C-alpha positions as CSV (number, residue, x, y, z in Angstrom):
1,M,1.7,1.9,10.6
2,L,-2.1,0.4,10.1
3,L,-4.2,0.8,7.3
4,V,-7.7,1.8,8.2
5,V,-10.1,1.2,4.9
6,T,-14.1,2.3,5.3
7,Y,-16.8,0.9,3.0
8,S,-20.0,3.2,4.1
9,R,-20.8,6.7,3.8
10,T,-21.4,7.2,7.2
11,A,-17.7,5.6,8.0
12,R,-16.0,7.9,5.2
13,Q,-17.0,11.1,7.9
14,T,-15.5,9.5,10.1
15,L,-12.4,9.0,9.0
16,R,-12.4,12.0,8.3
17,N,-13.4,13.4,11.5
18,V,-10.8,11.6,13.2
19,C,-8.1,12.8,10.9
20,S,-9.2,15.6,11.5
21,A,-9.2,15.7,15.1
22,H,-5.8,13.9,15.3
23,G,-3.9,14.7,12.3
24,D,-0.3,14.2,14.3
25,T,-1.7,10.3,14.3
26,V,-2.2,9.9,11.2
27,V,0.4,9.2,8.6
28,R,-1.4,9.7,5.0
29,R,-4.5,9.7,4.1
30,F,-6.4,8.5,0.6
31,G,-10.2,9.4,0.6
32,R,-11.8,6.3,2.2
33,A,-9.2,5.0,3.9
34,A,-5.9,6.6,6.3
35,L,-3.0,5.8,7.5
36,F,-2.3,5.5,11.3
37,E,0.8,5.5,13.7
38,A,1.5,2.1,14.9
39,T,1.1,3.4,18.4
40,E,-1.2,2.4,21.1
41,F,-3.2,5.4,20.2
42,G,-3.2,4.7,16.6
43,A,-5.1,1.4,17.3
44,F,-7.1,3.1,19.6
45,L,-8.9,5.6,16.5
46,A,-8.8,2.3,14.2
47,L,-10.5,-0.4,16.7
48,R,-13.2,2.7,18.0
49,M,-14.1,3.1,14.2
50,R,-14.1,-0.6,13.6
51,E,-16.8,-0.9,17.1
52,R,-19.1,2.1,15.9
53,H,-19.1,0.9,11.9
54,G,-18.6,-2.5,12.2
55,E,-17.9,-4.4,8.7
56,D,-17.9,-0.9,7.4
57,V,-14.3,-0.4,8.6
58,Q,-11.2,-2.8,7.8
59,V,-8.3,-2.4,9.6
60,E,-4.8,-4.2,8.6
61,R,-1.5,-3.7,10.1
62,T,1.6,-3.4,7.2
63,E,4.8,-2.0,7.0
64,P,7.4,0.3,4.3
65,L,8.4,-2.6,1.8
66,N,12.2,-2.6,1.6
67,E,13.2,-2.7,-1.6
68,Y,16.8,-3.7,-1.0
69,R,15.7,-6.1,2.0
70,D,12.0,-7.0,0.3
71,T,13.0,-7.5,-3.5
72,P,15.7,-9.7,-5.4
73,E,18.6,-7.8,-7.8
74,S,17.4,-8.4,-10.5
75,V,13.5,-7.4,-10.2
76,R,14.9,-3.8,-9.1
77,E,17.7,-4.0,-12.3
78,A,14.9,-5.3,-14.4
79,A,12.1,-2.0,-13.2
80,R,15.5,0.7,-13.2
81,A,16.4,-0.6,-16.9
82,Y,12.5,-1.1,-18.4
83,E,11.8,2.8,-16.9
84,E,15.1,3.9,-18.1
85,E,15.2,1.8,-21.7
86,A,11.7,1.2,-22.4
87,H,9.9,3.2,-25.0
88,D,6.7,4.0,-23.3
89,N,4.0,2.1,-24.8
90,T,6.8,-1.6,-24.7
91,P,4.6,-3.9,-22.4
92,Y,7.2,-4.8,-20.0
93,A,6.8,-8.7,-21.4
94,K,8.1,-7.7,-24.4
95,F,10.9,-5.8,-22.8
96,A,12.1,-8.1,-21.4
97,S,11.9,-10.6,-23.6
98,G,15.2,-12.6,-24.9
99,T,17.1,-10.9,-21.8
100,D,18.1,-11.3,-18.8
101,H,15.5,-9.6,-16.7
102,P,12.8,-12.1,-15.2
103,D,9.3,-12.5,-17.6
104,P,6.6,-11.2,-15.6
105,D,4.7,-14.7,-14.8
106,S,7.9,-15.9,-13.4
107,M,7.4,-12.3,-10.6
108,R,3.7,-13.3,-10.8
109,A,4.2,-16.4,-9.3
110,E,6.6,-15.4,-6.1
111,S,6.0,-13.3,-2.6
112,I,8.5,-10.8,-1.4
């Protein structure tokens, strides 16, 4: 997918217009940002906006997170346990302390 982020009022207006006119290419819209399909036409729309608005439009290629391929089992299990067992106001660091779950600092240091 292509993530298009706008940083000015005029660029946001163009994004709204593009999303309205080409809804079949828009995967999702988030106000000042949108996800376009990773097709030549999606790239055309994003690059056209970039040509018109310059640095007020940022375009990035993204890919969905495949939690089973991209994250270790320990992280998936920690998220599952934290949601199932922890009280709403318990910070994760406190929850993970003294368990086999990864601590937040070690997770911050690891890229996925």
